[in-house]
C-alpha positions as CSV (number, residue, x, y, z in Angstrom):
1,M,-44.9,11.2,5.3
2,T,-44.3,11.8,1.6
3,F,-41.6,13.6,-0.2
4,G,-41.7,14.7,-3.8
5,G,-38.1,14.3,-4.5
6,S,-36.8,13.7,-8.0
7,G,-33.9,11.9,-6.5
8,M,-30.2,12.1,-7.3
9,C,-30.3,11.9,-11.0
10,G,-28.2,12.6,-14.1
11,I,-29.0,15.4,-16.4
12,C,-27.6,16.4,-19.8
13,G,-28.4,18.2,-23.0
14,W,-27.3,20.0,-26.1
15,V,-28.3,23.4,-27.3
16,D,-27.4,24.6,-30.8
17,F,-28.9,27.8,-32.2
18,E,-28.0,27.0,-35.9
19,R,-28.9,23.3,-36.1
20,D,-32.2,21.4,-35.9
21,L,-31.6,19.0,-33.0
22,R,-34.8,17.0,-33.5
23,D,-32.7,14.5,-35.4
24,A,-30.1,14.3,-32.6
25,G,-31.9,11.8,-30.4
26,D,-29.4,9.0,-30.8
27,I,-26.5,11.3,-29.8
28,V,-28.3,12.7,-26.7
29,R,-29.5,9.2,-25.8
30,A,-25.8,8.1,-25.8
31,M,-25.1,11.1,-23.5
32,V,-27.9,10.0,-21.2
33,E,-26.7,6.4,-21.1
34,T,-23.3,7.3,-19.7
35,M,-25.2,8.2,-16.5
36,A,-27.3,5.1,-16.1
37,C,-25.9,4.5,-12.6
38,R,-27.0,7.9,-11.5
39,G,-30.6,7.2,-12.4
40,P,-31.3,3.5,-12.7
41,D,-35.1,3.8,-12.5
42,D,-36.0,5.7,-15.6
43,E,-34.8,7.9,-18.5
44,G,-36.3,10.6,-20.6
45,L,-35.6,12.7,-23.7
46,W,-37.1,15.9,-25.0
47,L,-36.3,17.3,-28.5
48,A,-36.9,20.7,-30.1
49,P,-35.4,22.5,-33.0
50,H,-32.6,24.1,-31.0
51,A,-32.6,22.0,-27.7
52,A,-32.2,18.3,-26.9
53,I,-32.6,17.6,-23.2
54,G,-31.9,14.3,-21.4
55,H,-32.5,12.8,-18.0
56,R,-31.7,9.7,-15.9
57,R,-33.8,9.2,-12.8
58,L,-33.4,7.7,-9.3
59,A,-37.0,7.8,-8.1
60,I,-37.7,8.7,-4.5
61,I,-41.5,9.2,-4.8
62,D,-44.2,10.1,-7.3
63,I,-42.8,7.7,-9.8
64,A,-45.2,8.7,-12.6
65,G,-45.7,12.3,-11.7
66,G,-42.0,13.1,-11.3
67,R,-40.8,11.9,-14.7
68,Q,-38.4,14.1,-16.6
69,P,-37.7,16.1,-18.6
70,M,-40.7,18.0,-17.2
71,T,-42.6,20.5,-19.2
72,A,-44.7,23.5,-17.9
73,E,-47.4,25.1,-20.0
74,Q,-48.8,28.6,-20.2
75,D,-51.8,29.4,-22.3
76,G,-51.8,25.9,-23.6
77,R,-48.3,25.9,-25.0
78,P,-45.0,24.6,-23.6
79,A,-43.3,27.5,-21.7
80,A,-40.3,25.8,-20.1
81,V,-38.6,22.4,-19.9
82,L,-36.7,21.2,-16.9
83,T,-34.1,18.5,-16.3
84,Y,-33.3,18.3,-12.7
85,S,-31.2,16.5,-10.2
86,G,-31.4,17.0,-6.5
87,E,-33.7,17.6,-3.5
88,V,-35.3,20.9,-2.5
89,Y,-36.0,20.5,1.2
90,N,-38.3,23.5,1.5
91,F,-40.4,22.6,-1.5
92,R,-43.6,22.5,0.5
93,E,-43.2,26.2,1.6
94,V,-42.3,27.2,-1.9
95,R,-45.2,25.3,-3.3
96,R,-47.6,27.0,-1.0
97,E,-46.2,30.4,-1.9
98,L,-46.5,29.6,-5.6
99,A,-50.1,28.3,-5.2
100,A,-51.0,31.5,-3.5
101,R,-49.7,33.3,-6.6
102,G,-52.0,31.3,-8.8
103,H,-49.9,28.3,-9.9
104,A,-51.7,25.0,-10.2
105,F,-49.8,21.7,-9.6
106,R,-50.5,18.3,-11.2
107,T,-47.8,16.3,-9.3
108,R,-46.4,16.0,-5.7
109,S,-42.9,16.4,-6.9
110,D,-40.4,19.1,-6.0
111,T,-39.4,18.9,-9.7
112,E,-42.6,20.7,-10.6
113,V,-42.1,23.2,-7.8
114,V,-38.7,24.1,-9.3
115,L,-40.2,24.5,-12.8
116,R,-43.1,26.6,-11.5
117,A,-40.6,28.7,-9.5
118,Y,-38.8,29.5,-12.7
119,L,-42.1,30.7,-14.4
120,E,-42.7,32.9,-11.4
121,W,-39.2,34.3,-10.6
122,G,-37.1,33.6,-13.6
123,E,-33.4,33.0,-12.9
124,D,-33.9,34.4,-9.4
125,L,-35.7,31.2,-8.5
126,A,-32.6,29.7,-6.8
127,A,-32.7,32.3,-4.0
128,H,-36.0,30.7,-2.9
129,L,-34.6,27.1,-2.7
130,N,-33.0,25.3,0.2
131,G,-31.4,22.1,-1.0
132,M,-28.9,20.3,-3.1
133,Y,-29.5,20.6,-6.8
134,A,-28.2,21.0,-10.3
135,F,-30.7,21.7,-13.1
136,A,-31.2,23.1,-16.6
137,I,-34.2,24.9,-17.9
138,W,-34.9,25.5,-21.6
139,D,-37.2,28.6,-22.0
140,T,-39.2,27.8,-25.1
141,S,-40.4,31.4,-25.6
142,R,-37.0,33.0,-25.1
143,E,-35.2,30.1,-26.7
144,D,-32.4,30.2,-24.1
145,L,-31.0,27.8,-21.5
146,L,-30.4,28.3,-17.8
147,L,-28.0,26.2,-15.8
148,V,-28.2,26.4,-12.0
149,R,-26.1,24.8,-9.2
150,D,-26.8,24.8,-5.5
151,R,-25.0,27.2,-3.2
152,M,-22.4,24.8,-1.8
153,G,-21.9,22.7,-5.0
154,I,-23.2,19.5,-3.5
155,K,-24.4,18.4,-6.9
156,P,-22.1,18.6,-10.0
157,L,-22.8,20.4,-13.3
158,Y,-20.5,20.8,-16.2
159,Y,-20.8,22.6,-19.6
160,Y,-18.8,22.7,-22.8
161,P,-19.4,25.8,-25.1
162,T,-19.6,25.0,-28.8
163,P,-19.5,27.4,-31.8
164,H,-23.3,27.8,-31.8
165,G,-24.4,26.7,-28.3
166,V,-23.4,24.5,-25.4
167,L,-23.3,20.9,-24.2
168,F,-24.0,20.2,-20.5
169,G,-24.1,17.3,-18.1
170,S,-24.0,16.1,-14.5
171,E,-20.6,14.5,-15.3
172,P,-17.9,15.1,-17.9
173,K,-18.6,11.6,-19.4
174,A,-22.0,12.8,-20.6
175,I,-20.5,15.7,-22.4
176,L,-17.7,13.6,-23.9
177,A,-20.2,11.2,-25.4
178,N,-21.1,14.0,-27.9
179,P,-18.7,14.1,-30.9
180,L,-18.4,17.9,-30.5
181,A,-16.5,17.5,-27.3
182,E,-12.8,16.6,-27.5
183,R,-11.0,14.4,-24.9
184,V,-8.0,16.6,-24.6
185,L,-5.8,17.3,-21.5
186,D,-3.6,20.3,-21.9
187,A,-1.0,21.7,-19.6
188,D,-3.5,23.7,-17.6
189,G,-5.7,20.7,-17.2
190,L,-2.8,18.6,-16.0
191,R,-1.9,21.3,-13.5
192,E,-5.4,21.1,-12.1
193,L,-5.3,17.3,-11.9
194,L,-2.1,17.5,-9.8
195,A,-2.4,20.6,-7.7
196,F,-5.2,19.5,-5.3
197,V,-6.7,23.0,-5.2
198,K,-10.1,22.6,-7.0
199,T,-10.1,25.9,-9.0
200,P,-13.7,27.1,-9.4
201,E,-15.2,26.6,-12.8
202,H,-12.2,24.5,-14.0
203,G,-13.4,21.4,-15.9
204,V,-9.9,19.9,-16.4
205,F,-10.7,18.8,-20.0
206,R,-9.8,21.5,-22.5
207,G,-12.9,23.5,-23.3
208,M,-14.9,22.2,-20.4
209,Y,-16.1,24.2,-17.4
210,E,-18.0,23.5,-14.2
211,V,-20.9,25.7,-13.1
212,R,-19.6,27.3,-9.9
213,P,-21.5,26.7,-6.6
214,G,-24.1,29.4,-6.2
215,Q,-23.9,30.3,-9.9
216,V,-26.4,30.6,-12.8
217,V,-25.3,30.4,-16.4
218,R,-27.6,31.6,-19.2
219,V,-26.9,30.6,-22.8
220,S,-28.7,32.5,-25.5
221,P,-28.2,33.3,-29.2
222,E,-26.4,36.4,-28.1
223,G,-23.8,34.4,-26.0
224,M,-23.2,33.3,-22.5
225,R,-23.7,35.2,-19.2
226,K,-22.7,34.0,-15.8
227,R,-24.0,35.4,-12.4
228,R,-23.4,34.4,-8.8
229,Y,-26.7,34.3,-6.9
230,W,-25.0,33.4,-3.6
231,R,-21.7,33.7,-2.0
232,L,-20.3,33.8,1.5
233,E,-20.5,37.3,3.0
234,A,-19.0,38.8,6.2
235,H,-21.4,39.9,8.9
236,E,-21.1,40.9,12.6
237,H,-21.9,38.0,14.9
238,P,-24.4,39.3,17.5
239,D,-24.7,36.2,19.8
240,D,-22.8,35.1,22.9
241,V,-21.5,31.5,23.2
242,A,-24.6,30.1,24.8
243,S,-26.9,31.7,22.2
244,T,-24.6,30.5,19.4
245,V,-24.7,26.9,20.7
246,K,-28.4,27.1,21.0
247,T,-28.8,28.4,17.4
248,V,-26.5,25.8,16.0
249,R,-28.5,23.1,17.8
250,G,-31.8,24.5,16.5
251,L,-30.5,24.7,12.9
252,L,-29.2,21.1,13.1
253,E,-32.5,19.8,14.4
254,D,-34.4,21.6,11.6
255,I,-32.0,20.5,8.9
256,T,-32.0,16.9,10.0
257,A,-35.8,16.7,10.2
258,R,-36.1,18.2,6.7
259,Q,-33.5,15.8,5.2
260,L,-35.1,12.7,6.8
261,V,-38.3,13.0,4.8
262,S,-38.4,10.1,2.3
263,D,-40.6,7.4,1.1
264,V,-37.8,5.0,0.4
265,P,-35.4,3.2,2.9
266,L,-33.1,5.7,4.6
267,C,-30.0,5.4,6.8
268,T,-27.0,7.2,8.1
269,L,-23.3,6.8,7.5
270,L,-21.5,6.4,10.8
271,S,-17.8,6.7,11.6
272,G,-18.0,7.1,15.3
273,G,-16.7,10.7,15.1
274,L,-18.5,13.8,16.3
275,D,-20.0,14.8,13.0
276,S,-21.7,11.6,11.8
277,S,-22.6,10.6,15.4
278,T,-24.4,13.9,15.8
279,I,-26.4,13.4,12.6
280,T,-27.2,9.8,13.5
281,A,-28.3,10.8,17.1
282,L,-30.5,13.6,15.8
283,A,-32.0,11.3,13.1
284,A,-32.6,8.6,15.7
285,R,-34.5,11.0,17.9
286,E,-36.6,12.5,15.1
287,L,-37.4,9.1,13.6
288,K,-38.5,7.8,17.0
289,D,-40.7,10.9,17.5
290,Q,-42.3,10.1,14.2
291,G,-42.8,6.5,15.0
292,R,-40.4,5.5,12.1
293,G,-37.5,4.2,14.2
294,P,-35.1,2.8,14.7
295,V,-32.5,4.6,12.6
296,R,-30.3,2.4,10.4
297,S,-26.6,3.1,10.3
298,F,-23.7,1.7,8.3
299,A,-19.9,2.0,8.9
300,V,-16.9,0.8,6.9
301,D,-14.2,-1.3,8.5
302,F,-11.3,-3.4,7.4
303,T,-10.4,-7.0,8.4
304,G,-8.1,-6.9,11.4
305,Y,-8.0,-3.1,11.5
306,T,-9.0,-2.5,15.1
307,E,-7.0,-5.5,16.4
308,N,-3.8,-4.4,14.7
309,F,-4.3,-0.6,15.0
310,T,-1.3,1.6,16.0
311,P,-1.8,5.4,16.4
312,D,-0.1,7.8,14.0
313,L,-0.1,11.6,13.3
314,D,-3.5,11.5,11.6
315,R,-5.4,8.7,13.4
316,A,-5.2,8.3,17.1
317,T,-8.0,5.7,17.4
318,P,-9.8,3.2,15.2
319,D,-13.4,3.9,14.4
320,A,-15.2,0.6,15.3
321,P,-15.3,1.0,19.1
322,Y,-16.8,4.5,18.9
323,V,-19.2,3.4,16.1
324,H,-20.6,0.7,18.4
325,D,-20.8,3.0,21.4
326,L,-22.9,5.4,19.5
327,A,-25.1,2.7,17.9
328,R,-25.9,1.2,21.3
329,H,-26.5,4.7,22.8
330,V,-29.1,5.6,20.2
331,E,-30.4,2.0,19.7
332,A,-29.5,2.1,16.0
333,E,-30.0,-0.9,13.7
334,H,-26.3,-0.9,12.8
335,T,-24.3,-2.8,10.2
336,D,-20.5,-2.9,9.7
337,I,-19.3,-3.3,6.1
338,V,-16.0,-5.1,6.5
339,L,-13.5,-5.1,3.6
340,D,-10.2,-6.8,3.0
341,S,-7.3,-6.1,0.7
342,A,-8.7,-8.5,-2.0
343,D,-11.8,-6.3,-2.1
344,L,-9.7,-3.1,-2.5
345,L,-7.4,-4.6,-5.2
346,D,-10.3,-6.0,-7.3
347,R,-9.5,-4.5,-10.8
348,S,-13.1,-4.4,-11.8
349,V,-13.9,-2.3,-8.7
350,R,-11.0,0.0,-9.3
351,A,-12.1,0.4,-12.9
352,A,-15.6,1.3,-11.7
353,V,-14.2,3.9,-9.4
354,L,-12.2,5.5,-12.2
355,R,-15.3,5.5,-14.4
356,A,-17.3,7.1,-11.7
357,R,-14.8,9.9,-11.1
358,D,-14.1,10.6,-14.8
359,L,-10.6,11.8,-13.8
360,P,-7.5,10.3,-12.2
361,I,-8.0,12.4,-9.1
362,G,-8.8,9.6,-6.6
363,V,-7.3,8.9,-3.2
364,G,-6.6,5.2,-3.7
365,D,-8.1,2.7,-1.3
366,M,-10.1,5.5,0.4
367,D,-12.1,5.9,-2.9
368,T,-12.4,2.1,-3.4
369,S,-13.6,1.5,0.1
370,L,-16.1,4.3,-0.1
371,Y,-17.4,2.9,-3.4
372,L,-17.8,-0.6,-1.8
373,L,-19.4,0.9,1.3
374,F,-22.0,2.7,-0.8
375,R,-22.6,-0.4,-2.9
376,A,-23.3,-2.4,0.2
377,V,-25.6,0.3,1.7
378,R,-27.5,0.5,-1.6
379,A,-28.6,-3.1,-1.0
380,H,-30.6,-1.9,2.0
381,S,-31.3,1.9,1.5
382,T,-31.7,4.4,-1.3
383,V,-31.0,7.5,0.8
384,A,-28.2,8.1,3.4
385,L,-27.3,11.0,5.6
386,S,-23.7,11.9,6.0
387,G,-21.6,13.9,8.4
388,E,-19.5,15.3,5.5
389,S,-18.4,19.0,5.6
390,A,-18.6,19.6,9.4
391,D,-14.8,19.9,9.6
392,E,-14.9,22.7,7.0
393,V,-17.8,24.4,8.7
394,F,-16.7,24.2,12.3
395,G,-12.9,24.0,11.9
396,G,-12.1,20.4,12.6
397,Y,-9.0,19.5,10.6
398,R,-5.6,19.3,12.4
399,W,-4.2,22.1,10.3
400,F,-6.8,24.6,11.5
401,H,-5.0,24.4,14.8
402,D,-1.4,24.1,13.6
403,P,0.2,27.6,13.9
404,D,2.7,26.9,11.0
405,A,-0.1,25.7,8.7
406,V,-2.2,28.7,9.5
407,A,0.7,31.1,8.9
408,A,1.8,29.5,5.7
409,R,0.8,31.5,2.6
410,T,-0.7,28.6,0.8
411,F,-3.7,26.3,1.2
412,P,-3.4,24.8,4.7
413,W,-3.9,21.2,3.5
414,L,-0.8,21.6,1.4
415,S,1.4,23.3,4.0
416,A,4.6,22.0,5.4
417,G,4.0,19.1,7.8
418,T,0.7,18.2,6.3
419,P,0.7,14.7,4.9
420,H,-0.2,15.1,1.2
421,T,1.4,13.2,-1.7
422,T,0.7,13.1,-5.4
423,V,2.1,11.3,-8.4
424,E,4.1,14.4,-9.5
425,R,7.2,13.1,-7.6
426,L,7.4,10.5,-10.4
427,F,7.2,13.0,-13.3
428,R,10.0,13.8,-15.7
429,D,12.0,16.8,-14.6
430,D,11.3,18.7,-17.9
431,V,7.6,18.1,-17.5
432,L,7.7,19.3,-13.9
433,H,9.6,22.4,-14.9
434,M,7.1,23.2,-17.6
435,L,4.1,22.7,-15.4
436,D,5.4,24.6,-12.4
437,I,2.9,23.1,-10.0
438,P,4.1,25.3,-7.1
439,G,3.4,28.4,-9.2
440,Y,0.0,27.1,-10.1
441,R,-0.9,26.5,-6.5
442,A,0.4,30.0,-5.6
443,G,-1.7,31.6,-8.2
444,S,-4.8,29.7,-7.2
445,Y,-4.2,30.7,-3.5
446,R,-3.9,34.4,-4.4
447,Q,-7.2,34.1,-6.4
448,A,-8.9,32.5,-3.4
449,I,-7.6,35.0,-0.8
450,A,-8.7,37.9,-3.0
451,E,-12.3,36.7,-2.8
452,V,-12.5,36.5,1.0
453,P,-15.1,38.8,2.5
454,V,-13.9,40.5,5.6
455,L,-15.4,43.0,8.1
456,A,-14.3,46.6,8.3
457,G,-11.3,46.7,10.6
458,E,-11.0,42.9,10.9
459,T,-7.3,42.1,11.4
460,G,-5.0,39.6,13.0
461,R,-6.0,36.1,14.0
462,E,-9.7,36.6,13.4
463,R,-9.2,37.7,9.9
464,R,-6.7,34.9,9.1
465,M,-9.1,32.3,10.5
466,R,-11.9,33.7,8.4
467,E,-9.6,33.3,5.4
468,I,-8.8,29.7,6.4
469,G,-12.5,29.0,6.8
470,Y,-13.2,30.5,3.4
471,L,-10.6,28.4,1.7
472,H,-12.1,25.2,3.0
473,L,-15.7,26.2,2.3
474,T,-15.0,27.1,-1.3
475,R,-12.1,24.9,-2.3
476,F,-11.4,21.9,-0.1
477,V,-15.0,20.9,0.5
478,Q,-15.5,20.8,-3.2
479,I,-13.0,18.0,-3.5
480,L,-14.8,15.9,-0.8
481,L,-18.3,16.6,-2.0
482,D,-17.4,15.6,-5.6
483,R,-15.9,12.3,-4.3
484,K,-19.0,11.7,-2.2
485,D,-21.3,12.4,-5.1
486,R,-19.4,10.2,-7.6
487,M,-19.0,7.2,-5.4
488,S,-22.6,7.3,-4.2
489,M,-24.2,8.0,-7.5
490,A,-22.2,5.2,-9.2
491,N,-24.2,2.9,-7.0
492,G,-27.6,4.7,-7.3
493,L,-27.4,5.9,-3.7
494,E,-28.5,9.4,-2.7
495,V,-26.3,10.9,0.0
496,R,-27.5,14.0,1.8
497,V,-25.1,16.3,3.6
498,P,-26.9,18.2,6.4
499,F,-23.8,20.3,7.4
500,C,-23.9,21.9,4.0
501,D,-27.2,23.6,4.6
502,H,-26.4,27.2,3.6
503,R,-28.1,28.7,6.7
504,L,-25.8,26.8,9.0
505,V,-22.7,27.6,6.8
506,E,-23.5,31.3,6.8
507,Y,-24.1,31.4,10.5
508,V,-21.0,29.6,11.6
509,F,-18.8,31.3,9.0
510,N,-19.5,34.6,10.7
511,T,-18.9,33.2,14.2
512,P,-15.6,34.4,15.6
513,W,-12.8,31.9,15.7
514,A,-12.4,32.5,19.5
515,M,-16.0,31.3,19.9
516,K,-15.5,28.3,17.6
517,T,-12.7,27.1,19.9
518,F,-14.1,28.4,23.2
519,D,-13.3,25.1,25.1
520,G,-9.8,25.0,23.7
521,R,-10.6,22.2,21.2
522,E,-11.6,21.7,17.6
523,K,-15.3,22.0,16.7
524,S,-16.2,23.5,20.1
525,L,-19.6,24.7,19.0
526,L,-20.7,21.4,17.5
527,R,-19.5,19.5,20.5
528,A,-21.5,21.7,22.8
529,A,-24.6,21.6,20.6
530,A,-24.5,17.8,20.7
531,A,-23.5,17.3,24.3
532,D,-26.7,15.7,25.4
533,L,-27.0,13.5,22.4
534,L,-23.8,11.4,22.5
535,P,-22.0,9.0,24.8
536,G,-19.0,10.5,26.5
537,S,-16.5,8.4,24.5
538,V,-17.8,9.8,21.2
539,L,-18.2,13.4,22.5
540,Q,-14.6,13.6,23.6
541,R,-13.0,11.7,20.7
542,V,-10.3,13.5,18.8
543,K,-10.9,14.0,15.1
544,S,-9.9,11.0,13.0
545,P,-10.0,11.1,9.2
546,Y,-11.7,8.6,7.0
547,P,-9.9,5.3,7.5
548,T,-7.4,3.7,5.1
549,T,-6.3,0.1,5.1
550,R,-3.2,-0.7,7.0
551,D,-2.7,-4.2,5.6
552,P,0.9,-4.4,4.3
553,S,-0.2,-6.8,1.6
554,Y,-2.1,-4.0,-0.1
555,G,1.0,-1.9,-0.6
556,L,3.0,-5.0,-1.7
557,A,0.4,-5.8,-4.3
558,L,0.5,-2.2,-5.6
559,R,4.3,-2.4,-5.9
560,E,4.2,-5.6,-7.9
561,E,1.6,-4.3,-10.2
562,T,3.6,-1.1,-10.8
563,R,6.8,-3.1,-11.4
564,A,5.0,-5.3,-14.0
565,R,3.7,-2.2,-15.8
566,I,7.1,-0.6,-15.8
567,R,8.6,-3.7,-17.4
568,A,5.9,-4.0,-20.0
569,E,6.5,-3.1,-23.7
570,D,4.4,0.1,-23.3
571,P,5.3,1.5,-19.8
572,P,3.0,3.9,-18.1
573,C,2.6,7.5,-19.4
574,P,6.0,7.7,-21.1
575,R,5.5,11.4,-21.9
576,L,5.0,12.2,-18.3
577,I,6.6,9.6,-16.0
578,D,10.4,9.1,-15.3
579,Q,10.7,5.3,-15.3
580,D,14.0,5.5,-13.4
581,K,12.2,7.5,-10.5
582,V,9.6,4.8,-10.3
583,L,12.1,2.0,-10.2
584,A,14.2,3.8,-7.6
585,M,11.1,4.0,-5.4
586,L,10.3,0.4,-5.9
587,D,13.8,-0.8,-5.2
588,H,14.2,1.3,-2.1
589,P,13.8,-0.8,1.1
590,G,10.1,-1.0,1.8
591,G,9.5,0.9,-1.4
592,G,5.8,1.2,-2.2
593,T,4.6,0.0,1.2
594,G,4.8,3.3,3.1
595,Q,1.8,5.6,3.0
596,A,3.6,8.3,0.9
597,C,4.9,5.8,-1.7
598,R,1.6,3.9,-1.7
599,S,-0.3,7.1,-2.6
600,A,2.1,7.9,-5.4
601,L,1.8,4.4,-6.9
602,E,-2.0,4.5,-6.6
603,R,-2.2,7.8,-8.5
604,L,0.3,6.5,-11.1
605,L,-1.7,3.4,-11.9
606,Q,-4.9,5.4,-12.1
607,L,-3.4,8.0,-14.4
608,D,-2.0,5.3,-16.7
609,S,-5.4,3.5,-16.9
610,W,-7.2,6.8,-17.5
611,L,-5.0,7.8,-20.4
612,R,-5.3,4.4,-22.0
613,E,-8.9,3.6,-21.4
614,Y,-10.4,7.0,-21.8
615,R,-8.4,7.7,-25.0
616,V,-7.3,11.1,-23.6
617,R,-5.0,13.1,-25.9
618,L,-2.2,14.9,-24.2
619,D,-1.5,18.4,-25.5
620,I,1.4,19.6,-23.4
């Protein structure tokens, strides 16, 4: 079976309506080179008087035919130029429809399908696509640029308006490689870094923006215009529990089958939880039916983790026993990637993680271990399926079921009793007063709640749980999808997220909360839909977050590294950090080894490295 995927690539470009950019090849090539990891297989450049378009490619199939930027011609002349990152899972259906409308294709790639879809439907093309994608199209006759991002924001896309046009890229680093873009962090950007709220369209760097999920941005000589082509809407749910479970199962089977299509080695990411186990089990069944089995699976683990595990509020059980139960059950070809503290503390790895993320927004060893997991997986596979986002879709997080968190007038993941720490506890008091992070979070929360679609007459618990679901599907999931994209693409690995298929998201979003919890537990619908696929241990397992190392030596090493930096001639972030607060934390019994202190120290070290190495100018 062949798939015309362009792969998970890096895109960038520069549009200027008052400058001839045909001499800007070196600058755009530098922009492209910042994303070499996103596309290790090929690069391309297309130059015109007012547009310079770049691309890095991770090839999945049709190596020659899928090269980019790709040009479509009409009447013998270039009509549109596309630089594209992503996968369109329904490209065959769209291709057939376009062929019926008279379009001729010269490649097997979904890249060409997207390009031809633009020639047929203009900026309405995205409504016809099912997939994860971010792309830019330069219309040569209109001389304008279209930026498009998928409905759930699985693939990133940033832009930076200039006096006479725009810069754009898959990552901020691509934009910042252009001398027109300034590396400036102002007070609003610092608030966004610290608040953990993921404000839509906020690019953190001053002057930079992110294309919102489900949005198109058109840039022309007349200016910039933004439009949402998709958003969550409220609809009556017509089905009973049995029909809903059946629909969820049918959607998951169709989604998984579509996302398994690949001509390069493919695997699943397995944690032994309900979400990843369901995807792995469905993949195993589909691959076996196609004669392509067995499914390959990979899991992350830490030296001594299971043997020394003690339950806590977040994690009641270690992953490994459940991973192995599921792997045996579906006869997977399974591999554990086992890490130790030396791996997690490796400075070159931590630097690579920071480069991948562009911003000091990481979650410490959870980022480092994910990066190392993906690096190990990439040695065997080019594509991986993940269980990411099922908790947002089906209501799996602990705070969905915590009455106090649900009632709190803030983002549930920030509510009282929810473990969440940031580096702000170490900031100078005058900086904290100026930033007013609580006020920023409150404003972001009000903005998000004002967007929530509700049914006429919908009140009480059902309305509140619709709000909670919306907050997760439009804010929290963006934090996790961005992390997944950056850590995977830094290793040239394409990670697909079946639970983000917009058909599933729309259907479950409009399912009443009482039905989502019909068995009195979290993720009732998903558990029922997967009941015949999983061993009992996995099916009944309580939600457990992504693991973090419990080795005390890791926290001790962070503490000593922080103490050394504080004592240096140029201590960390002197305009931001209160050195006395840091020393008080370090001198406290056990300081730096507990999870809360450890998280703060991880963020402090990352922030310090970022400001130094990225030459970011503070304007606060």
